[in-house]
SEBA-895577 format. One record per residue (C-alpha): residue in one letter; x, z, y. Coordinates in steps of 0.1 Angstrom, whole numbers, plus 5000, padded with zeros to 4 digits. Each point is the difference from the previous one (the first is absolute). Layout:
BEGIN
kolba/east/up/north
A/X/Z/Y
...
END
This chain:
BEGIN
kolba/east/up/north
M/6537/1574/9113
T/5016/5012/4967
G/4976/4977/4980
K/5011/4969/5019
R/5036/5009/4997
T/4997/5005/4962
D/4981/4967/4997
M/5028/4982/5019
E/5026/5016/4978
M/4982/4991/4969
E/4997/4964/5012
A/5037/4999/5007
D/5008/5014/4966
L/4978/4974/4983
R/5016/4972/5020
A/5035/5012/4989
M/4988/5002/4964
R/4987/4965/5002
R/5032/4986/5016
Y/5021/5017/4973
A/4977/4987/4972
R/5001/4965/5014
A/5038/5002/5002
L/5002/5011/4963
S/4973/4977/4986
R/5003/4969/5023
D/4963/4995/4995
H/4971/5010/5023
V/4976/5006/4971
A/5024/5019/4978
A/5011/5021/5030
D/4964/5010/5007
D/4996/5010/4963
V/5032/5021/5002
V/4988/5017/5032
Q/4966/5007/4985
D/5016/5015/4969
A/5024/5020/5021
V/4972/5014/5022
M/4981/5010/4969
R/5031/5017/4985
A/5006/5018/5033
I/4965/5013/5000
E/5002/5011/4964
R/5033/5017/5006
R/4994/5013/5035
D/5008/5036/4988
Q/5036/4988/4994
F/5005/4990/5036
Q/5022/5025/5019
P/4988/5003/5036
D/5035/5008/5013
R/5012/4965/4989
S/4992/4965/5013
R/4967/4988/4989
R/5010/4963/5006
R/5031/5004/4977
W/4978/5016/4974
L/4976/4971/5001
L/5027/4974/5000
A/5015/5017/4969
I/4966/4997/4983
V/4998/4963/5010
H/5035/4995/4985
N/4991/5018/4968
V/4967/4981/4996
F/5018/4967/5004
I/5028/5009/4975
S/4974/5012/4975
A/4981/4967/5003
K/5032/4980/4996
R/5008/5019/4968
R/4966/4994/4986
E/5003/4962/5006
A/5018/4981/4973
A/5010/4974/5025
E/4992/4994/5036
T/4971/4975/5000
R/4999/4993/5037
R/5027/4999/5026
N/4983/4990/5031
L/5019/4996/5032
A/4968/5000/5021
F/5012/5029/5022
A/5030/4980/5009
Q/4982/4969/5011
I/5000/4996/5037
Q/4983/4970/5017
V/5028/4979/5014
D/4996/4977/5029
P/5026/4972/4999
D/5013/5009/5034
Q/5006/5037/4993
E/5033/5004/4983
V/4998/5038/5003
R/4968/5001/4978
A/5017/4978/4974
D/5030/5024/5000
L/4976/5030/4996
M/4983/4982/4970
Q/5034/4996/4983
V/5008/5036/5006
A/4966/5011/4986
R/5004/4978/4969
A/5036/5013/4994
F/4987/5036/5004
A/4973/4992/4975
D/5025/4986/4975
L/5021/5032/5001
P/5000/5020/4967
D/4973/5027/5001
H/5025/5029/5004
Q/5018/4984/5029
R/4967/4990/5017
A/4987/5035/4997
V/5031/5016/5016
M/5001/4974/5028
H/4963/5005/5008
L/5002/5038/5000
T/5031/5001/5023
V/4995/4970/5022
V/4962/4996/5003
E/4988/5036/4995
G/5031/5015/5017
L/5007/5026/4973
S/5035/5014/4999
Y/5022/4993/4970
Q/4994/5035/4987
E/4962/4997/5005
S/5001/4967/4981
A/5021/5015/4973
D/4977/5029/4996
L/4969/4978/4999
L/5015/4976/4974
G/5017/5028/4980
I/5034/4985/5003
A/5033/5010/5015
V/5008/4993/5037
G/5029/4979/4990
T/4977/4978/4979
V/4978/4995/5030
M/5030/4990/5021
S/5013/4976/4974
R/4966/4984/4993
L/4995/4996/5038
A/5035/4984/5004
R/4993/4976/4971
A/4966/4991/5015
R/5015/4993/5034
A/5028/4980/4984
T/4975/4979/4981
L/4980/4993/5031
R/5031/4991/5019
Q/5012/4977/4972
D/4966/4983/4999
R/5000/4995/5038
D/5036/4986/4998
R/4989/4975/4973
Q/4972/4986/5022
P/5009/4970/5020
R/4999/5008/5037
D/4989/4966/5011
R/4970/4997/4978
L/4977/4988/5028
R/5006/4966/5015
I/4985/4980/5028
V/4976/4974/4989
G/4998/4969/5022
G/5031/5011/5020
Q/5036/5007/4994
D/5016/5029/4982
E/5029/5014/5018
END
C-alpha cells in the first residue's frame, strides 16, 4: 500500500510541477522541458531535500529556479505561445468565451505577477509559502497579486459585454 501511495503522491507532484511550468512559460513544449530539467535537478540534489518540509514546495521552487535560469540565458524570448490559453469555443457558449478571455489575460500578465497568482490561486499556497518559494517578501507577494487581479479586472471591464449577437434574428 505504501508503494501505491508514494506513486500517487509523485504523480500529483509532477502534475503540480507541470501546471506551474505551464503558467510560467505559457507553452506546453517549454513547460515539459522545464519540468524535465527540474526533475533532473531534484534527483541530482536530493541530498538537499529536508524531509520535514513540503516536498511539493521544494519541487515547485526548483521549477521556478529552472525557469528563471532559462529566462536569463535567453537574450530574448523567441516564442510566446498562448496555446495553453486556447479553449475551443462553441458560438452558443458565452461562458467558454469568457474563460478564454480570462486565460489569455492571465497569460499576458508579467512573469512575476503570473507566478504569484498561480502559486496562490491555483496551487493554493499561502502568501508566506509563496514568498518563501520565490525568495521575496510577503508584502511583495501581496502587491503583485493585487496588481495581477487589478489587471485582470481592468481587462474584463474593457471587454464589451454584448460581443455575441443573434444572426438571423433580432438583438435585444
